[in-house]
N, C-alpha and C positions, 0 to 999 in steps of 0.2 A: 410168266408170259409177259412180254413187253406190251406197252400201250400203243395204239395206233394214233398217230397225230391226225386231228381233224383237218379236212381240206377246206378250201375257201367256200365250197358249195354247202357244207354242213352248217346248219344252224344250231345243232346240238352235238356234243361230243359222242362219238360212237361207242366209247368205252364206259363212260359214267353217266351220260345223258344230260350233263349240265350244259347250259347255254354257252355257245362260243361267241355270241354276238351281244352287244350292249343294247338294252332297251331303255328308253327315256320316258319319263312321265311328261304330261303336257306342261306342267309347271317348269320342269327342267328345260324343255325345248323353248318355251316362251322366254325364259331367262337368258338362254344361250343366244337366241336370235333377236333379242330386244323387241319382242312382239307380245301380244296379249294371248292369254290362254284361250279366250273366246275365239280369236282368229284361227287357232289350231282346231278347235271344236268345229268351226265352220268348214274348214278344209276336210275334216273327217266326215262330216255330214254330207258334203258334196262329193265324197269319194275321190278327192284330189291326191290323197296320200294313203299308202298302205299302213295298217295298224293291226294290233292284236288286242283282245280283251282278256284280262285275267280277273275273273269275278266281275266287279263293277269298275275296275280300274282299266284305263286305256293306256297302252304303251305304243311307242313308235320306235322302230329299230334304227340303229345308226345307218344302216344301208338305205332304208326308205327315206330318211332325212337327207342323206347325201345325194340320192337320186332326185329328190324334190328341189333342192337348192340349185339354182342356175349358177354356173361358174362363168364369170366374165373375165376374159384375159386382160391383163394389165396393158395400158397404152404405152407404146414405145415410140421412139422417133421414127422407126420404120413403118409402124402402123398408121401414124399420123400423116406421114407423107403420102401414103396410099389412099387416104380418104379423099 
């Protein structure tokens, strides 16, 4: 029997139950964003970002991090003249 490919909406594979999304520790996120671990703990405490707990460990999904980070479009000559 063939395996069913997980859709974008699944967080876990319907066949084997393994995670289809990457989860980061606070240390990994702090390093990637050049911020402190404490700043991410504050964001979690203030419920500014979604997270999960695995035992005593806190993890933030790639999707939650991507949703939290604001994307600013690059300036181009067209956008500068419109300002």
